[in-house]
Biotite code that builds the C-alpha atoms (Angstrom):
import biotite.structure as struc

atoms = struc.array([
    struc.Atom([17.913, -17.440, 27.127], chain_id="A", res_id=1, res_name="MET", atom_name="CA", element="C"),
    struc.Atom([20.001, -15.185, 28.517], chain_id="A", res_id=2, res_name="ALA", atom_name="CA", element="C"),
    struc.Atom([22.684, -12.970, 26.516], chain_id="A", res_id=3, res_name="LYS", atom_name="CA", element="C"),
    struc.Atom([25.782, -12.895, 27.772], chain_id="A", res_id=4, res_name="TYR", atom_name="CA", element="C"),
    struc.Atom([28.593, -11.000, 26.965], chain_id="A", res_id=5, res_name="ARG", atom_name="CA", element="C"),
    struc.Atom([32.220, -12.194, 27.153], chain_id="A", res_id=6, res_name="LYS", atom_name="CA", element="C"),
    struc.Atom([33.287, -9.471, 29.576], chain_id="A", res_id=7, res_name="LEU", atom_name="CA", element="C"),
    struc.Atom([30.335, -10.966, 32.644], chain_id="A", res_id=8, res_name="GLU", atom_name="CA", element="C"),
    struc.Atom([31.462, -14.457, 31.577], chain_id="A", res_id=9, res_name="VAL", atom_name="CA", element="C"),
    struc.Atom([34.981, -13.936, 32.181], chain_id="A", res_id=10, res_name="GLY", atom_name="CA", element="C"),
    struc.Atom([34.302, -11.893, 35.068], chain_id="A", res_id=11, res_name="LYS", atom_name="CA", element="C"),
    struc.Atom([32.122, -14.915, 36.365], chain_id="A", res_id=12, res_name="LEU", atom_name="CA", element="C"),
    struc.Atom([34.727, -17.353, 35.773], chain_id="A", res_id=13, res_name="LEU", atom_name="CA", element="C"),
    struc.Atom([37.182, -15.333, 37.203], chain_id="A", res_id=14, res_name="ALA", atom_name="CA", element="C"),
    struc.Atom([39.626, -15.438, 40.519], chain_id="A", res_id=15, res_name="ASP", atom_name="CA", element="C"),
    struc.Atom([37.933, -13.726, 42.945], chain_id="A", res_id=16, res_name="VAL", atom_name="CA", element="C"),
    struc.Atom([39.912, -10.479, 45.127], chain_id="A", res_id=17, res_name="PRO", atom_name="CA", element="C"),
    struc.Atom([42.192, -12.233, 47.786], chain_id="A", res_id=18, res_name="ALA", atom_name="CA", element="C"),
    struc.Atom([39.894, -10.598, 50.721], chain_id="A", res_id=19, res_name="GLU", atom_name="CA", element="C"),
    struc.Atom([36.718, -13.044, 49.395], chain_id="A", res_id=20, res_name="TYR", atom_name="CA", element="C"),
    struc.Atom([38.132, -16.343, 49.158], chain_id="A", res_id=21, res_name="VAL", atom_name="CA", element="C"),
    struc.Atom([36.172, -19.106, 50.126], chain_id="A", res_id=22, res_name="PHE", atom_name="CA", element="C"),
    struc.Atom([38.011, -20.858, 53.179], chain_id="A", res_id=23, res_name="ARG", atom_name="CA", element="C"),
    struc.Atom([36.740, -24.363, 53.460], chain_id="A", res_id=24, res_name="CYS", atom_name="CA", element="C"),
    struc.Atom([36.228, -26.468, 56.959], chain_id="A", res_id=25, res_name="HIS", atom_name="CA", element="C"),
    struc.Atom([38.979, -28.652, 55.759], chain_id="A", res_id=26, res_name="ASP", atom_name="CA", element="C"),
    struc.Atom([42.041, -25.602, 55.195], chain_id="A", res_id=27, res_name="GLY", atom_name="CA", element="C"),
    struc.Atom([41.168, -25.747, 51.605], chain_id="A", res_id=28, res_name="SER", atom_name="CA", element="C"),
    struc.Atom([40.889, -22.242, 49.781], chain_id="A", res_id=29, res_name="VAL", atom_name="CA", element="C"),
    struc.Atom([38.882, -21.468, 46.942], chain_id="A", res_id=30, res_name="PHE", atom_name="CA", element="C"),
    struc.Atom([39.552, -18.959, 44.479], chain_id="A", res_id=31, res_name="ARG", atom_name="CA", element="C"),
    struc.Atom([37.389, -19.259, 41.744], chain_id="A", res_id=32, res_name="SER", atom_name="CA", element="C"),
    struc.Atom([33.951, -20.957, 40.319], chain_id="A", res_id=33, res_name="MET", atom_name="CA", element="C"),
    struc.Atom([36.261, -23.380, 38.744], chain_id="A", res_id=34, res_name="ARG", atom_name="CA", element="C"),
    struc.Atom([38.620, -23.808, 42.196], chain_id="A", res_id=35, res_name="ASP", atom_name="CA", element="C"),
    struc.Atom([34.669, -24.764, 43.660], chain_id="A", res_id=36, res_name="LEU", atom_name="CA", element="C"),
    struc.Atom([34.079, -27.227, 40.535], chain_id="A", res_id=37, res_name="ARG", atom_name="CA", element="C"),
    struc.Atom([37.273, -29.143, 41.609], chain_id="A", res_id=38, res_name="ASP", atom_name="CA", element="C"),
    struc.Atom([36.967, -28.977, 45.179], chain_id="A", res_id=39, res_name="ALA", atom_name="CA", element="C"),
    struc.Atom([33.150, -30.827, 45.332], chain_id="A", res_id=40, res_name="LEU", atom_name="CA", element="C"),
    struc.Atom([34.639, -33.269, 43.333], chain_id="A", res_id=41, res_name="GLU", atom_name="CA", element="C"),
    struc.Atom([36.969, -34.297, 45.928], chain_id="A", res_id=42, res_name="ALA", atom_name="CA", element="C"),
    struc.Atom([36.069, -32.695, 49.204], chain_id="A", res_id=43, res_name="ILE", atom_name="CA", element="C"),
    struc.Atom([34.838, -35.535, 51.912], chain_id="A", res_id=44, res_name="SER", atom_name="CA", element="C"),
    struc.Atom([30.930, -35.559, 52.468], chain_id="A", res_id=45, res_name="GLU", atom_name="CA", element="C"),
    struc.Atom([31.439, -34.413, 55.980], chain_id="A", res_id=46, res_name="ASP", atom_name="CA", element="C"),
    struc.Atom([33.218, -31.419, 55.156], chain_id="A", res_id=47, res_name="THR", atom_name="CA", element="C"),
    struc.Atom([30.297, -31.221, 52.376], chain_id="A", res_id=48, res_name="PHE", atom_name="CA", element="C"),
    struc.Atom([27.860, -31.273, 55.012], chain_id="A", res_id=49, res_name="LEU", atom_name="CA", element="C"),
    struc.Atom([29.558, -29.220, 57.299], chain_id="A", res_id=50, res_name="PHE", atom_name="CA", element="C"),
    struc.Atom([29.087, -26.158, 54.351], chain_id="A", res_id=51, res_name="HIS", atom_name="CA", element="C"),
    struc.Atom([25.609, -27.569, 53.236], chain_id="A", res_id=52, res_name="ALA", atom_name="CA", element="C"),
    struc.Atom([23.167, -28.274, 55.207], chain_id="A", res_id=53, res_name="ASN", atom_name="CA", element="C"),
    struc.Atom([19.412, -27.767, 55.967], chain_id="A", res_id=54, res_name="ALA", atom_name="CA", element="C"),
    struc.Atom([20.973, -24.879, 58.348], chain_id="A", res_id=55, res_name="GLY", atom_name="CA", element="C"),
    struc.Atom([23.444, -23.076, 55.995], chain_id="A", res_id=56, res_name="ARG", atom_name="CA", element="C"),
    struc.Atom([24.481, -23.360, 52.353], chain_id="A", res_id=57, res_name="ASN", atom_name="CA", element="C"),
    struc.Atom([27.755, -21.630, 52.287], chain_id="A", res_id=58, res_name="ASP", atom_name="CA", element="C"),
    struc.Atom([28.829, -22.854, 48.768], chain_id="A", res_id=59, res_name="PHE", atom_name="CA", element="C"),
    struc.Atom([25.799, -20.597, 47.561], chain_id="A", res_id=60, res_name="GLY", atom_name="CA", element="C"),
    struc.Atom([25.850, -18.286, 49.594], chain_id="A", res_id=61, res_name="ASN", atom_name="CA", element="C"),
    struc.Atom([29.489, -17.568, 48.129], chain_id="A", res_id=62, res_name="TRP", atom_name="CA", element="C"),
    struc.Atom([28.580, -18.000, 44.640], chain_id="A", res_id=63, res_name="VAL", atom_name="CA", element="C"),
    struc.Atom([25.873, -15.282, 45.053], chain_id="A", res_id=64, res_name="SER", atom_name="CA", element="C"),
    struc.Atom([27.500, -12.778, 47.112], chain_id="A", res_id=65, res_name="ASP", atom_name="CA", element="C"),
    struc.Atom([31.013, -12.983, 45.556], chain_id="A", res_id=66, res_name="VAL", atom_name="CA", element="C"),
    struc.Atom([30.680, -14.660, 42.251], chain_id="A", res_id=67, res_name="ILE", atom_name="CA", element="C"),
    struc.Atom([27.267, -12.962, 41.513], chain_id="A", res_id=68, res_name="ASP", atom_name="CA", element="C"),
    struc.Atom([25.945, -16.053, 39.565], chain_id="A", res_id=69, res_name="ASP", atom_name="CA", element="C"),
    struc.Atom([21.762, -16.388, 40.267], chain_id="A", res_id=70, res_name="PRO", atom_name="CA", element="C"),
    struc.Atom([21.779, -18.968, 38.537], chain_id="A", res_id=71, res_name="GLU", atom_name="CA", element="C"),
    struc.Atom([24.582, -21.247, 39.977], chain_id="A", res_id=72, res_name="LEU", atom_name="CA", element="C"),
    struc.Atom([23.302, -20.116, 43.314], chain_id="A", res_id=73, res_name="THR", atom_name="CA", element="C"),
    struc.Atom([19.821, -21.285, 42.500], chain_id="A", res_id=74, res_name="ARG", atom_name="CA", element="C"),
    struc.Atom([21.268, -24.677, 41.216], chain_id="A", res_id=75, res_name="ASP", atom_name="CA", element="C"),
    struc.Atom([23.212, -25.203, 44.398], chain_id="A", res_id=76, res_name="LEU", atom_name="CA", element="C"),
    struc.Atom([20.200, -24.372, 46.425], chain_id="A", res_id=77, res_name="SER", atom_name="CA", element="C"),
    struc.Atom([18.570, -27.388, 44.598], chain_id="A", res_id=78, res_name="ASN", atom_name="CA", element="C"),
    struc.Atom([21.326, -29.840, 44.950], chain_id="A", res_id=79, res_name="ALA", atom_name="CA", element="C"),
    struc.Atom([20.557, -32.627, 47.384], chain_id="A", res_id=80, res_name="ALA", atom_name="CA", element="C"),
    struc.Atom([24.314, -34.100, 47.570], chain_id="A", res_id=81, res_name="SER", atom_name="CA", element="C"),
    struc.Atom([28.211, -33.102, 47.101], chain_id="A", res_id=82, res_name="ARG", atom_name="CA", element="C"),
    struc.Atom([27.600, -35.579, 44.160], chain_id="A", res_id=83, res_name="ILE", atom_name="CA", element="C"),
    struc.Atom([24.760, -33.206, 42.651], chain_id="A", res_id=84, res_name="GLU", atom_name="CA", element="C"),
    struc.Atom([26.412, -29.836, 43.486], chain_id="A", res_id=85, res_name="ALA", atom_name="CA", element="C"),
    struc.Atom([30.046, -30.615, 42.311], chain_id="A", res_id=86, res_name="ALA", atom_name="CA", element="C"),
    struc.Atom([28.051, -31.555, 38.629], chain_id="A", res_id=87, res_name="LYS", atom_name="CA", element="C"),
    struc.Atom([25.670, -28.158, 38.610], chain_id="A", res_id=88, res_name="CYS", atom_name="CA", element="C"),
    struc.Atom([29.041, -26.742, 39.397], chain_id="A", res_id=89, res_name="VAL", atom_name="CA", element="C"),
    struc.Atom([30.774, -28.418, 36.348], chain_id="A", res_id=90, res_name="ALA", atom_name="CA", element="C"),
    struc.Atom([28.110, -27.979, 33.943], chain_id="A", res_id=91, res_name="SER", atom_name="CA", element="C"),
    struc.Atom([27.952, -24.326, 34.600], chain_id="A", res_id=92, res_name="ARG", atom_name="CA", element="C"),
    struc.Atom([31.871, -23.945, 34.268], chain_id="A", res_id=93, res_name="VAL", atom_name="CA", element="C"),
    struc.Atom([31.431, -25.801, 31.012], chain_id="A", res_id=94, res_name="SER", atom_name="CA", element="C"),
    struc.Atom([28.486, -23.439, 29.795], chain_id="A", res_id=95, res_name="PHE", atom_name="CA", element="C"),
    struc.Atom([30.692, -20.892, 30.279], chain_id="A", res_id=96, res_name="LEU", atom_name="CA", element="C"),
    struc.Atom([34.270, -21.395, 29.093], chain_id="A", res_id=97, res_name="SER", atom_name="CA", element="C"),
    struc.Atom([32.110, -22.315, 26.130], chain_id="A", res_id=98, res_name="GLY", atom_name="CA", element="C"),
    struc.Atom([30.989, -19.142, 25.739], chain_id="A", res_id=99, res_name="LYS", atom_name="CA", element="C"),
    struc.Atom([34.494, -17.681, 26.200], chain_id="A", res_id=100, res_name="LEU", atom_name="CA", element="C"),
    struc.Atom([35.605, -19.663, 23.197], chain_id="A", res_id=101, res_name="GLU", atom_name="CA", element="C"),
    struc.Atom([32.516, -19.538, 21.101], chain_id="A", res_id=102, res_name="SER", atom_name="CA", element="C"),
    struc.Atom([33.119, -15.597, 21.118], chain_id="A", res_id=103, res_name="ASP", atom_name="CA", element="C"),
    struc.Atom([36.588, -15.502, 20.350], chain_id="A", res_id=104, res_name="ALA", atom_name="CA", element="C"),
    struc.Atom([36.013, -17.755, 16.811], chain_id="A", res_id=105, res_name="ALA", atom_name="CA", element="C"),
])
């Protein structure tokens, strides 16, 4: 299992610089992995399919290129639905948040 440093985990969960935010088709803006988690639980199927379909994977690309989390990128590329993608991101946020909390204790 990969070993995580507090600094690395904090970076994965942090807000990205303003020039790298994710601008969603519906007008919403995501600044962090937590924002992506919340958005995937709430956006419409049409909006999800605009960004994640056979020809594109905007969510996975953003996580790969901006957040730089290969594990979540892989999980998002394998997600077959909005609900599955939301669960992947929620699970990853929960795991990483737990790493921060256990390091603080």
